[in-house]
C-alpha positions in Angstrom: 0.1 0.1 0.1 1.2 3.4 -1.0 0.6 6.4 1.4 0.4 9.9 0.5 -0.6 12.3 3.0 -3.2 15.2 1.9 -2.3 19.1 1.9 0.5 19.9 4.8 0.4 16.3 6.4 3.4 14.3 6.9 3.7 10.5 7.8 6.4 9.6 10.0 7.5 6.1 10.9 8.6 6.9 15.0 11.5 5.6 16.4 10.8 2.9 19.1 10.7 3.9 22.8 13.4 3.3 25.2 12.6 0.2 27.7 15.5 0.7 29.6 17.8 3.4 30.9 21.4 3.9 30.0 22.0 2.0 33.2 20.0 -1.2 32.2 17.1 -0.5 34.5 13.5 -1.2 33.2 11.3 2.0 32.7 7.6 1.4 33.5 5.1 2.4 30.5 4.1 5.7 32.0 7.3 6.6 33.3 9.1 6.7 30.0 10.2 10.0 28.5 8.2 10.6 25.9 10.6 11.7 22.7 8.6 11.9 19.3 11.8 11.2 16.9 11.3 9.3 13.5 11.9 9.2 10.1 9.7 10.9 7.6 8.0 8.3 4.9 5.9 10.4 2.9 4.7 14.2 2.5 1.7 15.8 1.2 1.9 18.3 -1.6 1.5 21.3 0.7 -1.4 23.4 1.8 -3.0 26.2 -0.3 -2.0 29.7 -0.2 -4.9 32.5 -0.7 -3.7 33.3 -4.3 -4.1 29.5 -5.3 -0.6 28.4 -5.3 1.0 25.6 -3.1 2.9 26.5 -0.1 6.0 24.5 0.0 6.6 21.6 2.6 9.3 22.2 5.3 10.5 18.5 5.1 11.1 15.7 2.7 11.4 12.0 2.7 13.8 10.2 4.6 14.2 13.4 6.8 14.7 12.8 10.7 12.5 14.8 12.8 11.3 15.6 16.2 7.6 16.2 16.2 4.8 17.1 18.5 1.9 14.9 19.5 -0.2 18.0 19.5 -2.1 16.9 16.3 -0.8 13.3 15.9 -3.0 10.9 14.1 -2.1 7.2 14.7 -3.1 5.1 11.8 -3.3 1.6 13.3 0.2 0.6 11.9 3.3 2.2 13.1 3.4 5.2 10.9 1.8 8.4 12.1 0.5 11.6 10.5 1.2 15.2 11.8 0.9 18.5 10.4 3.7 19.9 8.9 3.3 22.6 11.6 3.9 20.4 14.3 7.5 19.2 13.3 9.8 20.7 16.0 13.2 20.2 14.2 14.9 18.4 11.5 18.1 16.3 12.4 20.9 16.6 10.1 
């Protein structure tokens, strides 16, 4: 199945959450530090400006990004979909 987000949405494959601390201590589910970091797998074409032109996206496929879970949409698979404005940083 090919996934193509609409407008200014971005599909991200999140990195797995850490289950152990660096010292080897198991971390309970609710105590895990929530860091949303992953790889962009697909982007939409961009939202429309007032004049009808497309606004360019701030990320590209295969970028590594930190993202907010404010408008997070879970798809039932490992991929999550966020708005372009919810991407906090691109790691290069």
